[in-house]
C-alpha positions, 0 to 999 in steps of 0.5 A, a space after each residue: 349226914 357225912 359225905 366224902 368228896 373224892 378228887 381223881 385230878 392229878 394235880 391240886 386247886 385245878 377245876 375239878 377240885 374246884 366243882 368238888 369243893 363248891 358242891 361240898 361247901 353247899 353240902 355243909 351249908 346245909 348241915 352235913 359233914 364233909 371231907 375231901 380226899 385228894 387222890 394226888 396225895 395218895 399212893 394207890 396201887 392198881 387192883 392186881 386181880 388176885 382175888 384174895 379179897 374174896 377170901 380174907 374180905 379185904 384188900 391185900 395191897 398195903 396203900 393209902 386205899 387202906 386209910 380211905 376204906 374206912 372213911 368210905 364205909 363211915 359215909 352216907 354219901 360219896 362225890 366223885 369228881 374226875 377231869 376227862 383224860 382220853 374220853 373216860 375218868 383219870 387213871 387214878 380215879 380208875 384205880 381208886 374205883 378198881 380198889 373198892 372191889 373188896 368193899 362189894 356188898 358194904 356201899 349198898 344204898 350209899 348216895 353217889 354223886 358224879 362230877 366231871 370237867 373237860 373240853 367238849 368230848 368225853 365227859 358224858 363217858 366219864 360220867 357213865 363210868 362213874 354212875 356205873 361204879 355206883 351201880 355195881 355197888 348198889 349205891 343210889 345216884 343222886 342225879 346224872 352228874 354234873 358237866 362242867 366245861 374248862 380246860 385252862 386252870 380257873 376256867 370252870 369259874 366261867 361256867 355258870 351251869 356247872 356251878 349252879 349244877 354242883 350246888 344242886 347236886 349237894 342239895 339232892 344227896 342232902 335231900 336223899 339222904 334226909 329221906 325217912 328209912 321206910 
């Protein structure tokens, strides 16, 4: 099983990346092949709503999404992770999500996992946005998502529930991925 983790944090080494790496490590221990994509290292333009992808079947914007698309198509599961900014996903993750419009119908039946890290407000809305992304692509959400409570760098390591939930998410993705095709 191939799992791609997409981190929507604008900084490296933060709480969101920590939880996502924990989930990916748990998946690797269960036999999965994983890859981490840090969107903070990528140049991703917003969707131009030009609709050329409808005609051509691919996005006309030439940026780092071009190297990400094949990875998404080859994956069996995606885990999207975001810190909470203004009660939702980061603009970086939202641009990534919007730019997958050209893949509609091609992510169907892949498994999706959601992780959101914040203080008190907005985590639920961020998880809803990620799960709505999965449903729009006819993906299978593994569960409702992981809520991590943290603000200062490293603080997530004290959230024992989030740590356990990140591991549980990975195990659930593996469980769904190992179901026999019926």
